[in-house]
N, C-alpha and C positions, 0 to 999 in steps of 0.2 A: 191101670191108672197110676198116676204119680201124685205123691204128697210131698210138697216142698217144706223143708224143715228150716227153722230159724234158730241159730245159736246151739245147734246140736247136730252130731253126726252119728248115724246108726252104723254099728259094726256087725259083721256076721257072727253068729252064735250067741250074741247078747240078747237078753230080754230086758227091755226098758219099760218100766211100769207106768210112767207118768208123762206122756207126751200130750200137750194140749194143742188142739187145732181149732180153727173157727172161721177161717176165710172161706168165701163161697166155693172157690175152686177146689180147695182141699176137702171141704165137707162133701162136695159132689163126688170127688174121687173116692172118699171113704164109703159113701153110700153104694157106689158102683161095686167096690171090692167086696162089701158085705153081702151083696146079692149074688156075686159070682163065687170066687174061691178064697176070698179074704187075703189075697196076695196084692201087695202094693210095692211100687218102686219108690223108695225114700231117697230124696236128693236134697242136699243142703244148699241153701241160697248163698251166693257170693256176698250179697248185701242184705242184711236182715230187715228189709223194708216190706211194704205191702205188695211189692212187685213179685208176682210168681210166674213171670214170663220165662221162656226157655233161655233167654240171654242172661238171666240173673241166676241160673242154676249151674252147678258144677257138672262135669261130663262123666263123673264116676259116682255111683250111688250104691245102695244096697237093696236087694230084693228082700222083702220082709213079709211076715204074716201078722195080721191083726188078731190078737188073742182075745181082746176084751174092749168093749166100747161103753163108756158112761157119758151119756149126753146131758148137758147142763141146761138150766132154764134160759140162759142167754143165747142159745143157739150154737154154742161151742161143744166140743167133746174132749174127754180125757180118754186116751187109748193106751193099751199095753201092746207093745209090738215085739216080735222076735226076729232078729236079723238072720237071714238064711245064707246069702252069698253076694259077693260083690258083682256089680254089673257095669258095663259101659253103655252109656246112652248114645245111640247112633243118630236118632232124630225124634221129633215130636210130631207124629202124623195128625194129632188132634189136640186142639187147645181150648175148645169150648164143649160143654160147660165145665169140663175138667181137663187136665193134661193127661195124655197117654203117650207112652214112649215105646219106640222100637229099641230093643236092647240085645246085647250079646254078653256072654260070661266074661268077666275080667279075671284072667288066669293069674294065680299067685304062685311064684316059684318058691317052694319050701322043701326041696330035696334035702334030706338029712345028711350032715357031715359033721366032723369033729368040731369045726369052728362054730357051727350053729349050736351044737350041744354046749360048748364052752360059753358062748354068749348067753344062752338061755339060763345057765347056772348063775352067771354073773348078774343078769337082770333080776332073777328071782331073789338073789342074795341082797342086792341093793334095794329092791322093792321092799323086802322084809324090814331092812334097817330104816328106810325112810318112813314106812308106815308106823313103826314103833315110836319114832320121834314126833310124828305129826298127829296121827290118830290111829292108835292100835286097832288092827283088824282082828276079827275072831280067828282063833287058831284053825277052826274048821274051814274058813275061807282060804287061808294060806295053804292048808293041806290039800284043799281042792285044786288050787292052781298048780301045786307041785305034782299032783297026780295026773294032770292032763298031758297027753302025749302030742297033741297038735299045736305046733308053735303059733299058728295064726289065732287059735282060740285063746291061748295064753296072752298074746299081744292085745287082743280085743279087751280082755278083762283088765289088764294092767293100764292100758290107755284110758279106759273108762274111769278107773278109780284114781288115776293121777291128776285128773283135771286139766289136761292139755287144753289150750285155747282152740277155737273152732278151726282156724286156719291150719294149725299143726295137726289136728286130728284128720282133717281132709287130706293133707299131704301124705299122712301115713296110710290112709285108705287108698290113695292113688299110687302107692309104691308097691310094685309087683314082687320085689325081691325081699323075702322075709329077713334075710341076713342083713340087708341095709337098714331095715326098720329096727331090728334088734340092736344094731350098732348105735343108731340114733337114740333109742330109748335108754340104752346103757349109759351113753354120754350124758343124757338129761338127768338120770338118776344119780350119777357120780357128782355132777355139778350141784344138784339139789341137796345131796348129803353134805357136801362141803359147806354150803350156805347154812344149813341147819346146825352143823357142828360149830360154825363160827358164831352164829346167833346164841347158841347155848353157852359158848365160852364167854362172850361179851356179857350175857346176863349174869353169869357166875361172878365175873369181875366186878360188875355193878353192885351186886349184892354184898361183896366183900367191902367195897368202898362205903356202903351205907352202914 
């Protein structure tokens, strides 16, 4: 079964504790998954409308497991999901009463080399600096990221915490080359750091004038 997401992209290895669903097709897909193996293909909508037809869904999503369901009085549900792996949607053989998809693995190229290692170090360093200036993260979280060996898992955590918009998140999900994603995130972090430092400098100058 397929659950269409609005304004959120699920990444592999991430646990997202607070996804709210309520439309008939997504609730039917959830019920089907909970009866079977709790596995769902989570696909983000191109347009965050009520339309959950295949034409309004991206072609790459994430196979995930539903860990917890809390149904509300209004017929909606709050779910905790865990991303497992990226998948490519080939077609939708069933559209009623819920969407089901034929999928294949979306392979990610993440062979280690010196450039990937250098990019990872740079990304982690910039992420640490940006976090300190915006909203300091617990040292345990930063230590956790630094201890992870899988570049894809590191990217998933960083993208989730940086607050990229949905279109950028989806583009990252659809990028098969980890090196290219690292370059893009590093560029984003460097730019963000420059903006934050400029804001800090302007605020300091303003305080002096006052």
